[in-house]
C-alpha positions in Angstrom: -31.4 103.8 -45.8 -27.8 102.1 -45.8 -26.7 102.0 -49.5 -23.5 99.3 -50.5 -22.4 102.3 -53.3 -21.7 104.4 -50.1 -19.0 101.9 -48.9 -15.6 101.5 -50.0 -15.3 97.7 -49.5 -17.9 94.7 -48.7 -16.3 94.8 -45.4 -17.2 98.5 -44.4 -20.8 97.6 -45.8 -21.4 94.6 -43.6 -20.2 96.8 -40.8 -22.7 99.2 -41.1 -25.5 96.5 -41.5 -24.3 95.5 -38.8 -24.6 98.4 -36.8 -28.0 98.8 -37.9 -29.6 95.3 -37.0 -27.5 94.8 -33.9 -28.2 91.3 -34.1 -29.2 88.7 -36.5 -31.8 85.8 -37.2 -35.5 86.1 -36.5 -35.2 88.9 -34.3 -35.2 91.3 -38.0 -37.8 89.3 -39.3 -39.8 90.7 -36.4 -38.9 94.0 -36.1 -40.0 93.9 -39.8 -43.1 92.9 -39.4 -44.4 94.1 -35.9 -42.1 97.2 -34.7 -42.4 99.5 -38.0 -45.2 101.3 -38.9 -44.8 102.4 -42.6 -44.5 100.3 -45.3 -41.7 102.0 -46.9 -39.6 101.2 -43.7 -40.7 97.8 -44.0 -39.5 97.5 -47.6 -36.7 99.3 -46.9 -35.5 96.9 -43.9 -36.3 94.4 -46.2 -34.1 95.1 -49.2 -31.0 95.7 -46.5 -31.6 92.2 -45.1 -31.4 90.8 -48.9 -28.3 92.9 -49.1 -27.0 91.7 -45.9 -28.0 88.1 -46.6 -26.0 87.8 -50.4 -22.9 90.0 -48.6 -22.2 87.5 -45.9 -24.2 84.4 -46.4 -25.8 84.4 -43.3 -29.4 82.9 -43.7 -31.4 85.5 -41.8 -35.3 83.7 -42.8 -36.4 81.1 -44.7 -39.5 82.3 -45.6 -40.3 85.9 -47.7 -42.3 88.3 -46.6 -45.9 88.5 -47.7 -45.7 90.7 -51.1 -42.4 90.7 -52.0 -42.7 86.6 -53.3 -41.2 87.5 -57.0 -39.0 90.5 -56.0 -35.6 90.2 -57.7 -32.7 93.0 -56.4 -31.4 95.3 -58.8 -28.4 94.4 -60.5 -25.1 96.0 -58.9 -22.3 97.1 -60.9 -18.7 98.3 -60.4 -17.0 101.1 -61.4 -13.8 100.4 -63.6 -10.2 102.4 -63.7 -7.3 101.4 -66.1 -3.3 101.6 -65.6 -1.4 100.6 -68.4 1.9 99.9 -69.3 3.7 102.6 -71.8 3.3 100.5 -74.3 -0.5 98.9 -74.0 -4.1 100.4 -74.1 -7.4 99.2 -74.0 -10.0 100.0 -77.1 -12.9 102.0 -75.9 -12.5 100.6 -72.5 -16.2 100.9 -70.5 -16.6 103.2 -67.4 -18.5 100.2 -65.4 -19.7 97.0 -65.7 -22.5 94.8 -64.3 -21.8 92.4 -61.4 -21.9 88.6 -62.6 -21.2 88.9 -65.8 -18.5 89.6 -68.6 -17.1 92.0 -70.5 -15.2 91.8 -73.5 -11.7 93.9 -73.2 -9.7 94.2 -76.3 -5.8 95.3 -75.7 -3.7 97.1 -78.2 -0.7 99.2 -78.8 -0.2 102.4 -77.5 2.7 103.5 -79.3 5.1 102.6 -82.7 6.1 99.5 -80.8 4.1 96.3 -82.7 2.9 94.0 -80.1 1.8 90.7 -82.5 2.7 87.9 -81.6 3.5 88.8 -77.7 2.1 87.6 -74.6 -0.3 90.3 -72.9 -1.3 90.2 -69.9 -4.5 91.7 -68.2 -4.8 91.9 -64.0 -8.0 92.7 -62.2 -7.6 94.1 -58.7 -10.2 94.8 -56.1 -8.8 97.6 -54.0 -5.1 96.4 -53.7 -5.8 92.8 -54.1 -5.2 91.1 -57.5 -8.4 89.1 -57.8 -7.8 87.6 -61.7 -5.2 87.4 -64.4 -5.6 86.7 -68.0 -3.1 86.6 -70.4 -3.5 86.0 -74.4 -1.1 86.5 -77.1 -1.7 89.6 -79.6 -2.6 89.0 -83.3 -1.5 90.1 -86.3 -3.7 93.1 -85.9 -1.6 93.8 -82.5 -4.9 92.8 -80.0 -5.4 90.6 -77.6 -9.0 89.7 -76.6 -9.9 89.3 -73.2 -13.1 88.2 -71.5 -13.3 89.6 -67.9 -15.6 88.0 -65.3 -16.6 91.3 -63.0 -17.2 89.8 -59.3 -19.7 91.0 -56.9 -18.7 93.2 -54.5 -18.4 96.7 -53.0 -16.5 99.6 -54.6 -14.3 100.0 -58.0 -12.3 97.3 -59.4 -8.9 98.6 -61.2 -7.6 96.3 -64.6 -3.6 96.8 -65.7 -2.5 95.6 -68.5 1.1 94.9 -69.9 3.8 92.8 -71.7 4.7 89.6 -70.2 8.3 87.8 -70.6 9.8 90.6 -72.9 13.1 92.0 -71.6 13.7 95.4 -71.6 17.4 97.5 -71.6 18.8 100.2 -70.5 19.2 103.5 -72.6 22.4 105.7 -71.1 23.5 109.4 -71.7 27.4 110.0 -72.4 29.2 113.0 -73.0 32.3 112.7 -75.1 35.3 114.5 -72.7 33.3 114.1 -69.8 35.5 112.0 -66.5 34.4 109.6 -64.8 35.3 108.6 -61.2 36.6 105.3 -60.6 33.1 104.1 -58.8 30.7 105.5 -61.6 28.5 102.6 -62.1 29.1 102.8 -65.8 32.1 101.1 -65.4 30.9 98.2 -64.0 28.4 97.1 -67.0 29.5 94.0 -68.5 30.6 94.1 -71.5 31.8 97.8 -71.4 31.3 99.8 -74.4 34.1 101.6 -76.5 32.7 105.2 -75.3 34.9 104.7 -72.0 38.8 104.5 -72.1 40.1 104.0 -68.3 43.0 105.6 -67.8 46.2 104.6 -65.1 44.4 106.4 -62.5 41.5 104.2 -62.9 39.0 107.3 -63.8 37.5 107.0 -67.2 37.5 109.3 -70.6 34.5 109.0 -72.4 35.5 109.1 -76.1 33.2 110.7 -78.9 33.1 110.2 -82.3 35.3 113.2 -83.1 36.4 111.9 -86.8 32.6 112.1 -87.7 32.5 108.5 -89.2 29.4 107.0 -87.3 31.3 104.6 -85.4 33.8 104.4 -82.1 37.5 103.5 -83.0 40.8 103.8 -82.4 41.2 107.4 -84.2 38.5 108.6 -82.0 40.7 107.0 -79.1 43.8 109.1 -79.9 42.2 112.4 -80.6 40.1 111.6 -77.2 43.2 111.8 -75.3 44.9 114.8 -77.5 42.0 116.5 -75.7 42.4 114.7 -72.4 41.9 116.3 -69.0 39.7 119.4 -70.8 38.7 121.0 -73.8 36.4 123.7 -74.9 34.7 121.5 -76.9 33.6 118.7 -73.9 30.0 118.1 -74.5 28.7 118.4 -71.3 30.1 121.7 -71.3 27.4 122.7 -73.7 24.5 121.0 -73.3 22.2 118.5 -71.7 20.3 115.7 -72.9 16.9 114.1 -71.2 15.6 110.8 -72.2 11.9 110.3 -72.4 12.4 106.9 -71.6 16.2 105.0 -70.8 15.0 101.8 -71.9 14.0 100.1 -75.0 12.3 96.5 -75.9 15.2 95.3 -78.3 12.7 92.9 -79.5 9.8 95.1 -80.6 9.2 96.5 -84.2 8.9 100.3 -84.5 10.1 101.4 -81.2 11.6 105.1 -80.8 13.9 106.8 -78.9 13.6 110.6 -78.3 16.4 112.9 -76.5 15.8 116.3 -75.9 18.5 118.7 -75.7 19.1 122.0 -73.8 21.5 124.5 -74.0 24.1 125.5 -71.4 26.4 127.8 -72.8 25.0 129.4 -75.4 21.8 128.4 -78.2 21.7 125.2 -79.7 21.6 127.3 -83.2 25.2 128.0 -82.3 26.0 124.3 -81.7 27.5 121.8 -84.3 26.8 118.0 -82.6 26.2 114.7 -83.3 24.1 111.7 -81.0 25.8 108.3 -81.8 23.6 105.6 -80.3 24.9 101.8 -80.3 25.4 99.4 -78.3 28.5 98.1 -76.7 29.9 96.3 -79.7 28.7 98.7 -82.1 27.2 95.7 -84.2 24.7 96.2 -85.8 26.1 99.9 -86.9 25.0 102.5 -84.7 23.0 105.5 -86.4 24.2 108.7 -86.0 21.9 111.9 -86.1 23.9 115.5 -86.8 22.7 118.5 -85.9 24.3 121.7 -87.3 23.2 125.0 -86.2 20.0 124.3 -85.8 17.5 125.4 -82.9 15.8 121.7 -82.9 15.8 120.5 -79.6 14.1 117.1 -80.1 16.1 114.3 -81.8 14.4 110.9 -82.4 15.9 107.5 -83.2 13.6 105.1 -84.8 14.4 101.3 -85.8 15.7 100.0 -82.5 14.5 96.7 -83.7 17.5 96.6 -85.9 19.5 93.4 -83.8 20.9 95.6 -81.0 22.0 93.4 -77.9 21.6 94.7 -74.3 22.3 98.5 -73.3 22.3 101.7 -76.0 24.6 104.7 -75.4 23.8 107.9 -76.8 27.3 109.7 -77.3 27.3 113.1 -77.7 30.3 114.8 -79.4 30.5 118.3 -79.9 32.4 119.8 -83.0 32.0 123.4 -82.7 30.5 126.1 -80.1 30.6 129.1 -82.3 30.5 132.6 -80.7 29.3 135.7 -82.8 31.1 138.3 -84.6 29.0 141.6 -84.7 30.4 144.8 -86.9 29.7 147.9 -84.8 29.9 151.3 -85.9 31.2 151.1 -89.5 33.7 153.1 -92.0 31.6 156.3 -93.2 32.0 155.9 -97.4 32.4 151.7 -97.1 29.7 149.2 -96.5 31.2 146.1 -94.5 30.4 142.6 -94.2 32.0 139.6 -93.0 32.0 136.4 -94.6 30.5 134.3 -91.7 29.6 135.8 -88.0 30.3 132.6 -86.2 33.9 132.7 -85.1 35.7 130.2 -82.9 38.8 130.4 -80.8 41.6 130.4 -83.5 39.5 131.4 -86.6 39.8 133.4 -89.0 37.5 135.9 -90.9 37.3 138.0 -94.1 35.8 141.8 -93.6 34.7 143.0 -97.1 34.7 146.7 -98.1 32.6 147.8 -100.4 32.6 151.9 -101.2 29.2 152.8 -101.0 27.7 156.5 -100.8 29.4 158.8 -103.4 32.6 159.8 -102.0 36.1 157.0 -102.9 38.9 157.3 -101.1 42.6 156.6 -102.7 44.9 154.1 -102.0 46.9 154.4 -98.9 44.2 156.0 -96.7 44.2 154.9 -93.4 41.6 153.9 -90.5 41.0 152.0 -87.0 40.3 148.7 -87.2 39.4 148.0 -83.1 39.1 144.2 -82.0 37.9 143.3 -78.6 41.2 141.5 -77.9 43.5 143.8 -78.4 43.6 147.1 -76.4 44.8 149.2 -79.0 43.1 149.8 -82.8 45.2 148.4 -85.2 45.6 150.7 -88.3 44.5 149.4 -91.7 45.5 151.1 -95.1 43.4 150.9 -97.6 45.2 149.2 -101.1 42.8 150.4 -103.9 39.4 152.8 -104.2 37.1 149.6 -105.2 36.2 146.9 -103.5 38.8 145.2 -101.0 39.0 142.5 -98.1 40.8 142.4 -94.9 41.5 139.1 -92.6 41.0 138.6 -89.1 42.2 136.5 -86.5 40.7 135.3 -83.4 43.4 134.2 -80.5 43.3 130.9 -79.4 42.7 132.1 -75.8 39.5 134.4 -77.0 35.9 132.3 -76.1 33.1 135.0 -76.5 30.9 136.9 -78.7 33.3 140.1 -80.5 32.4 143.4 -81.5 34.6 145.2 -84.3 34.4 148.7 -84.3 35.8 151.2 -87.2 37.0 155.1 -87.6 39.1 156.8 -90.0 42.6 157.4 -89.4 43.8 159.8 -92.5 41.5 159.7 -95.2 42.6 160.7 -98.7 39.3 161.6 -100.6 39.4 160.3 -104.5 37.3 161.9 -106.2 36.4 165.5 -104.3 36.6 168.9 -105.8 38.6 171.3 -104.1 38.3 175.3 -104.8 41.1 177.5 -103.7 40.8 181.5 -103.8 44.7 183.3 -104.2 44.9 186.5 -102.6 45.3 188.4 -105.7 41.6 187.6 -106.8 40.2 191.4 -106.3 37.8 191.8 -103.4 34.7 191.7 -103.4 34.7 188.8 -105.5 32.2 185.2 -105.1 33.6 182.7 -106.2 31.6 179.0 -105.6 31.4 175.2 -107.2 28.3 174.1 -107.9 29.5 170.5 -106.4 32.4 169.2 -103.8 32.4 165.5 -104.9 32.4 164.1 -108.6 31.3 160.8 -109.7 33.8 158.4 -109.6 35.1 156.3 -112.4 32.5 158.1 -114.9 32.0 161.1 -116.9 31.1 164.2 -114.8 31.7 168.1 -114.8 31.7 170.8 -112.5 30.9 174.6 -112.7 33.0 177.7 -111.4 30.7 180.6 -110.6 32.7 183.8 -110.3 31.0 187.2 -109.7 32.9 190.1 -110.2 32.0 193.2 -108.0 35.4 194.7 -107.8 34.3 198.1 -110.1 36.5 197.1 -112.6 36.9 194.4 -115.7 39.3 191.9 -114.3 40.8 188.7 -116.0 40.6 185.3 -113.8 42.5 182.7 -114.3 41.5 179.3 -113.6 43.3 176.2 -113.1 42.4 173.0 -113.3 44.7 170.0 -111.0 44.3 166.2 -110.8 45.4 165.9 -106.8 47.4 168.1 -105.2 48.6 171.7 -106.7 51.4 170.4 -108.5 53.2 171.5 -112.1 52.7 167.6 -113.0 49.3 167.6 -111.8 47.9 170.6 -113.6 45.3 169.4 -116.4 44.3 172.9 -118.0 44.6 176.5 -117.4 42.3 179.3 -118.6 42.5 183.0 -118.4 38.9 184.7 -118.9 38.0 188.6 -118.4 34.5 189.5 -116.2 32.9 192.6 -116.6 32.2 194.9 -113.2 28.6 193.4 -111.9 28.8 190.2 -114.3 28.7 186.5 -113.4 31.0 183.8 -115.3 30.1 180.4 -115.2 33.0 178.5 -116.4 32.3 174.3 -116.6 35.2 171.9 -117.3 34.8 168.2 -117.9 36.2 165.1 -115.7 37.1 162.1 -117.1 36.8 158.5 -115.9 40.6 157.9 -116.0 40.4 160.7 -113.5 41.4 158.8 -109.8 42.3 161.6 -107.7 40.8 164.4 -106.2 40.1 167.8 -108.2 41.9 171.0 -107.6 40.6 174.4 -108.9 42.6 177.1 -108.0 41.0 180.7 -108.8 44.1 183.7 -109.4 
């Protein structure tokens, strides 16, 4: 049995019928009446003849077969497919429709663009041939309604929707600091936007919104020429912007434009940049979006119906491209922080040193500061025993991440307790301290323990110095006899006014 649905076109179906019947006219009637011996074969042949007559317009017989006087062929259907512009769609489109009838299709907006009062076109294609076209004006509800006739035939129909008579203009991405060759097609656009400054050599310098005021003007031209021919902040060096669409409809309400930003030299959260969207004469005022150290890669501009004329330009200007300052092995006895780890060539950063732990250091102590741009360490002198700061300057030629490390050169401890036992002390005697570091800038005390095993009573002299052993630093002196095999525990207070290490001398 031959079915029309098995063939992509009417022509292919007719060719199959011709091959089946070989000839036309009454011979088919004869074959159906006398050469077929099964009733189902007769019925199938009759249906094929009916289809052939309808498809080709050829009359094969005037009379009907006996028993089929009231036969009504079934209704045929056409499969429907759809193609839309970026801004139109059909509400609940049917997958197929009966041949010979009409269907109602409602076209509405597919995006934020409003299509009210705009002319919408709907076209019907049979294969690659357009067989019908309709136009309707969308109402205030952003809908255009169509009554579409479904013709007889074989194979699917394609229904396409789009705007008619709505002009679109292009959108270009330009990068501040980029150099355009003289044959760049952007330089042929008229009117030429302020973004392009053509030099005497015929090349063009792309200007940026360098002063950050949301427009392009003479001051930006001056700053741009100061950067010419190259600058580390030229936008093309650091990122690439891709438009989701490179055109817009200037008269449509609710339109938007999206740029997807991809980093090149460093993560996006290390960049400060702006995208300034404007038309050639910057009237009305353009739109500026500033991105400050964010990982957001999508930038969306709305209100494209603000009155822009002609092409739009998405001008990208980079203001900062930061590297990272990392503090390596820190200095024992201090917690070191930096005011901001983001650095650029020529920037200055402040390191803060806060005492940590129990040990403190005297003014005049020195440590090594190793900076990656200096082959030799910098020797830094500690100014006091409390919190202090130190500034480091990044050279103008250094443009990468930096690791800073620290090590002691000459630490002078401010709150240690040193024990000196002179040779005059008889042996064996066991002398020790209960601590070797005292609480800085607080009331504290320490204890000297002396065990006398010399064989007789011995008088021990204990002297306490604020700092080095020097008569001027002597705080107190005590001589105490200790019996043989006895233990002396001698305690002394350390006042908050002591700012040096304490030296205990036992003689």
